[in-house]
C-alpha positions, 0 to 999 in steps of 0.5 A: 571451501564449503564454509566460505561459500556458505558465509558468502551466501549468508552475507549476500542474503543479509545484504539483500534483506538490508536493502529490502528493509531500507525501503520500508520507512516510517511515517513521522508524527506531525501535529495536525489541526483538529479539523484534519484529525476529525476528517481522517477519523470520520473517514476511517470509521465509515463502515466498510462496504463489501458489495458495491456496484463499482466492484461488479462493474465489467471494467472493474471485474476485468481489472480484478482478473488481470491484477489477480493474474499478476499477483498469483506468485506473491499471494498464491491463495486465489480466494484471499488474493481476490479478497485482497484486491477487492478491498484494495480497489475499494479503499484506494478509489474511496480515498481518491487514489489509483489502486495500481499506485497502491499496489506499487507502494505495497510492493515496495513497503512490505512485499505483500507480506500481511504481517510485515513489521519494519525495524521501527515498528511499521506494520502490515501491507502498507507499513502503517506506524502505530501512532496513527491509531492514537491520532485518528483511530481507536484502541481496538484497531488491528493494523494487521487486519486487511481492511484496517491496514489498507484503509489506514494506508490509503487515507494516510497517503491521501492526507500527504498528497493533500498536504503537498498539494498533489505532488506525489513524489513529496507525498511518498517521501512523507509516507516513507519518512524520507521527504526530500530524498528521491530513492523511495518515491522513485522505487514506488513509481517504478514498481507501479509503472512496471508491474501494475499499470493497466490499460483496459482493452478497447471495446469493439463497437457493435452495429 
């Protein structure tokens, strides 16, 4: 009886894992123009800014505090959690993306696991395929490095949004290697809206 229960538990756990893995897809290599490649390479190579005014702004500090609270169970270490959020906020806004959308994407792609590797080799928080290093990066780039992974992920998603002329659902499909199928974009947008969307508190007027 115990053996049967164990087998059922193992099967259920395996099924759950299979479902989770299925959401982490893989960007597909597509030839791009020399100008597009140069643009992405330049954006990727720009030096990181760790102390910028946007991170010190009161509204950003409020955002970081709220997202840190929501992320506590997924990333228990407070110091690293704040480093993660500051880096994500900077890299997402730098690429012209909503940081909360990026949180939804990371939730679906890797479950906030820094060293996640998909069955096809996509790596890190944003599940970047290694071929991108050859296309726009340099050999020393480590896709498990926090800033490197988030920068690649943000720039790749921005690239796909531009290709799709602002169509987020099609861009997310490209990101996941499932263009034309609704499951992945729906999951990311649902995670974004349900868990990470943030409305700043109204500021009280002073007289």
